[in-house]
Residue, then its C-alpha position, 0 to 999 in steps of 0.5 A: m409358302p405364301t399363295k399367289k393371291p396375296a402377292q398379287k394384291k401386294a403388287s397391285k397395291a404397289k402399282t398405285g405408287t408409294p407416297k412421295p415426301s414433299f418439301n420445298f426443293n428450292t429452299h432445301m438446296t440452298v446456302e440458307g437451307i443448309k445453314s438453317s439445317i446445320l443450326n437446327h441439328l446443332k440445337f435439336t439433335l445435339a442440344r448445343d448452342t453456337g457458343t458452346a459447340t465444339q468443332r466436332d459438334w459442328w461436324i456432326s451437325t453438318c453431316h446431319a444436314v447433308h444426310d437429310r438431303i440424301l435421305e430424301r432422295f433415298i426414300r424416293t429411290m426405294g419408292e421407285h424400286n418398290d413400285q416397279n418391283v425391280r431386279r436388284v443386284y446384291y453385292l456381298s463383301l466382307e470388306y468395304l473400305m469406304g474412307r470418310m463419307m462427308r467429302n464424297n457425299v457433298w460432291n456426289a449429292g451436288l452439295y459441295d459449293i452450298t455447304k462450303q458457303a454455308l459453313a463460311e457464313l458461320d465462320l467455319s471451314l468445310e475442309e477443317l471439319e472434314e478432318l474430324e471424321e474417322d475413316m470407316g473401319l470396314g475394310n483393309g485393302g484393294l478388295g474393300r476399296l473396290a467394293a466401295c468404288f462399285l457402290d458409288s458407280l452402281a448408284t451413279l449409273e442408277y442400277p438398283a443395288v444393295g451392298y451387304g457386309i459386317y458393321y465392325e466395331f473396330g477396323m483391322f487395327r490402327q498402326k503405330f511404329e515403336n522402335n521401327e516395328q509395327v504395333e497394332r492398336p484398336d481402330s475404334w472408329r465408331k467411338f464418336g458415333c457415325p452420323w451416316e448410319i440408320v439402324r433398322p431393328e425391325y429387320t433383325k435376323t436370327v442366325r443359327l450356329y453349331g448344333r447337330v443334324e438328325m434324321r426325322f420322319d414325317s407322317l408318311g415315313n419320309p426322312a428329312p435332316v433337321w438341324s437342331d440344338t443350335v446356338e442363336v445370334n441376332g444380326l442387327p442391320y445398319d444402313i449407310p446411304i450411297s449417293g450417286y453422282n449428279v443423279g437422284t438415285v441413292n442406294f444403300l449398304r446394309l451392315w450387320e452387327a452381331r447381338s446376343s439373342q438373349d441379353f443376359d441371364f437375369d437369375v445368374f445376375n441376381e445371384g451375384g454372377y455378374i460376369e457370367a450373366v453377360q458371358d453369352k452376350a459378350e461371346a455373341e457380339t465378338i462376331s462383329k467386333v473386329l475385321y479379320p481376326n488373326d487366324n493363326s490359331e484354331s479359335g481365330k479360324e473358327l471366329r473367321l468362319v462364324q463371321q462369314y456365315f453370320f453376314v451371309s445368313c443375315s443377308i440371304q434372309d434379308i434378300i428373300r424377305r425383300w423378294r417376298k414383299l411383291n413375289s411368291d413363286w420361286d421361279s421369279f426369284p432369279e428374275k428379281a435377284t442376282i448375288q455377286l460374291n466378292d471373293t471366296h469370303p461369302a462362298i457359303t452363300v451357295a450352301e446357305l441358299m440351298r439349305i433355305l430352299v431345300d430344308e425350309e421352303g421344301l423345294e426339290w434339290d434339282r429345282a433349288w440347285d437351278i435357282t442357286r446357280e442362276v442367282c449366284n456369281y463369283t468374282n475371283h481376286t487372287l491367283l495365290p493358292e494360299a489366298l484361296e480359302r479352304w476350311s478343315v472338315p472338322l471345323f466346318e462340321k463343328v460350326l455348320p454341320r448341316h451345310l457340310q452335308i449340303i456341300f458333300e451332296i453338291n460335290r457328289r452330284f457334281l462329280e457323278d453327273e457333270v465331271e463323269a459326263k465330261w471325263p468318263g471314268d477319270d478318277g484323277m480328274k474327279e480328285k482334281l475337281s472335287l470340292v473336298e481335298e483329301g488329306n488329314p484332315q479333309m479340306l473344303r475348297m471354297a473357290y471350287l464351291s463358288v465356281v460350281g455354284s455360280g452362273y458366272v465367274n469373273g477375273v478382274a484384269a485381262m491377264h488375270t482372267e487368262l491365267l484363271k482359265k489357263d492355270l488356276f481353273p483350266e478344268f473348270n474352263a473346259l467343263y464350263p466354256g464361257k463361264i469365266q469372264n473378264k471384268t477389269n477393275g476400275i475406280t470412281p473418278r468422283r472420289w479419286l480425282l474430283a474430291s481428292n484433287p479438286d484443283l486438278g478437277a477444276l483445271i480439267t473442267e475449265t479446259i474441256g468442260d464438265g461431264w467427265a466425272s461421270d464419263l471418264d473417256k471424255l478426258r481424251a480431250l486433254e491430249p491436245h493440251a499436253k502440247k500447250a506450254k500454258f496448260r503444262e505449266k498449270f498442270r505442273a503447278i497443281k502437282h507442286a502445290n499437292k507436293v507442298a501440302l504432302a510435305k507439310l503432312v509428312w512433317s506433322e505426322c513423321g517429323i521428317e522434312i522433305s523437299p517438294d522439288a524432289i521426286f516423290d516416289v510412292q508405294i502404298k498397298r498391303l504389305h506382302e512379299y509378292k508386292r515386293q516392297h523389299l525390292n524397292l528397299l534394295h534399290i533404296l540401299h543401292l542409291y544410298r551406297k552409291l551416295l556414300q561411296d561417291p559424294n558427286f554421284d549425280m541423281h535428282p533428289r528423291v523421296f521414297i514414301f511407303g504406306a502399308k499395314a502388315a497382317p498381325g500374323y504375317a511375320m515376314a511382312k512385319t520384318i520388311i516394315r521394320a527394315i524400311n523404318a530402320v533404313a529410313a532412320k539411318i538415311n534421313n539422319d545421314e548428313r553425308i548424302g546432302g539430303k538427296l535421298k529421304v525415306v518416309f513410312m507413313p503410319n496407319y495407311r488408309v483411304t484418307l491418307a491415300e487421298s493426300l499421297i496420290p495427288a502428290a505422287d510423281v512416281s507410282e510403284q507397281i512392282s509385283t512379281a508378274g503373275k501374282e497381282a490380280s489387277g490392282t487399283g492403286n495403279m489406276k488412281f495414280a495414273l489418273n492423277g498424273a503420276l508415272t508408273i514404274g511397274t512389271l507386266d502384271g495385273a492391270n499394268v498390262e492394260i495401263l501400258e496399252e492405254v497410255g503408251d510405252d513412252n509414258i510408263f516405265i516397264f521392267g522385269l520378267n513377264v509371266d511366261e518368263v517367270q514360268a520358264l525360269w521356275n521350270g528351268g530351275y532358279n537359284p538365287y545364289d547365282r544372282y547373288f554371286n554374279d553381282e557384286n553390288l547386289r551381294a553387298i546390299v543383301d549382306w548389308i540388310g542382313s547385318n546389324f548395321f541398321t539394327p545394332d541393338h537387335p543384330d539378327a532382326l533383319v536376317p529373315i529377309k536375307d534368308s528368304l532371298l537366298d536360302g528361301g529360294d527368293p520366291y518372288l524373284v526379287l534378286e532376278d528382277f533387281a538389275a532391270y528395276v535399277e535400270a528402269q529407275e535410272r530412266v525415271d531419274k533421267a526423264y524427270r530432269d526434263q520437267d516439260n516433257w515429264t509433265r507432258m507424259a503425266i498429262l497423257n496418263t491422266a488423259r488416257v486412263g478413262k477405261f479404268s473408271s468403275d462406271r465402265t466396269i459396273h456397266q459391263y457387269a450389269e450388261e454381261i452378268w447381272k442383266l440389270t436395267p437402270v431405274k431413273v429417279s428424279m433428283n427433285g421429286d419431279p417426274v423423270 
């Protein structure tokens, strides 16, 4: 271990100040400066001239010009952080759903107007160039999008932070529909390169896997476990700068790409074994090939475990390397680093940090455990038992044999010391709290490891946190009072209003002044304007313009003509039974049936819009997608209903598509079974953009209701207590089915061959799940209440003036749901983090 003296020299040297880059700020941040940079990159980076440049060349050159200005702030930020030897938060997440970077960067860096003008002078459109950028394929759903919002807020609030993840070559998949079914295609988002990346080969890390553990003895006869005969893989880091909004701070996201530790076997190659020579390289680099490999097979499970350990090991090594630059005493490590585990995917952090401290650094177990617990914190994102990761002991032993020993030792000490002290002699409690679930095979409970090995555990909405304490982790809550906290999720208003809905952002600024994008509570000043007819008219006109734009997109993407005068009813999120897209579908069938049976049925025209991907191995989710598309095909081509009802399933749902859908939505569908959704963030994005929520009392819907008022939201269905009471009393879905003639006809309809005549049994699994499968998510139970709530939506929308007032109040009252508020609470109550001010232009702060 390094002595203190060199570390003190390093610290002393750092205090003299890192040299700051110099440039002419006034020239750099002008239209002419940006235009000059674009042209220079076109010529000197891409070797193009203005006559031969393609639109993509112009896009890349513009990205580089913007990137240059962000990098200058990035270098200054890193200099300040190093000079002050700051405490940092390290955010570990297997997903980052970043979307496109260009629009976010020009807005956050204050470059939007000058970049737009510079491109206009070159006869180019910023909006058209933005369309050429691929969404970064680093995430999947709400978990990854939350991580992206948090990075934005960390930089905006000027907290020293580094995000860590995997640099996937392919995203989850690119979704297409063929014969109404989901088809997965590779999402090769990096095929044209990524102009925002900075490769850092000097920080490459080596990760060890597999092998065995043997006991070796030192010269004094003391035994020590040694992990040997391992397979080595390298982690090559790429950095993505993250610019704060209207501040000088630029943090970064470090992503690891797997590389073989040995490129290829030259001798085998020379002997003609060309494929065999690169086999090890290909296998090693599979680790970072694709987000979430299908884990229905043993090999898929193994790859997923390897992925998780790979990025955790690289990240922990990197955190320690950065700490060592200015420090040496391990007691200072928790003072300089705090690690946030985003769900259980990085749970192996606890065992890996213990392995490094005990095996490599030679610390005593108790000291290493104190450090680990002080540094690590864990965010739980789910109440679903199947989503709480568990690994079989045989698989874990194969991949990480030393870590298995460490987890067993953590478990032994935990049960014998802590659980025994709290519940003496209670073997039942020990079995309940053990990190190892007995069975054949034994399973490791990664959520339990995260709880035991962390200083703080948090839920992501008030109701979710209470359910964590009461239902999921009640014994842990009793054992560790105060450890489980709530941190209600939030969204960044920079991307989800300022950049994605610029006309509404401009109206808000015109009405209440600027500053709201970094202090969302200021939107409360809009409330009095909800009473003003002229403001309502402007607000309504912006919504209509957004709907016109979306209608054009639907036509170009799907070939379906929709009217902007219809209600745009939108449900966009992962396809999962608990999110109940099939409840939405049953209501659509209810309306379709009424229109067919009564041509004079009075309903305001409505367009139901879906966006969702189903996990490749999730058969029921894929069946629901097929059902929605099949029903849509019938409805959209049925002239008998006079265009009153349309259904659209937008393919390849992603951040960029959400940025078009959310500003245009009138109704936001948040209809999960009460007690199943941890929080949700789509609900917040819709409300911020003036869509009214129809939803259950689940997740953050409860807090949205509190903020916007029950007159400005459509709540329906069972609450959590009623759900539990129903299950306790014995729920039989056949009772609902037989007692409601309309519902019975709809369920039978979806289970028939009416919508899939060429495949008569294709949709039968949905009916079977609702009836013989016990209706696990209470779709039939909540159906009548949902229909009644939708009737209230229809009636309310007809009074356009009052609907607009309600929409404005939603926008005005959801300031609480800024991710800035969430991150500030993390920083104050968990991370104990202090902002570090960084100048935007190089002048002293």
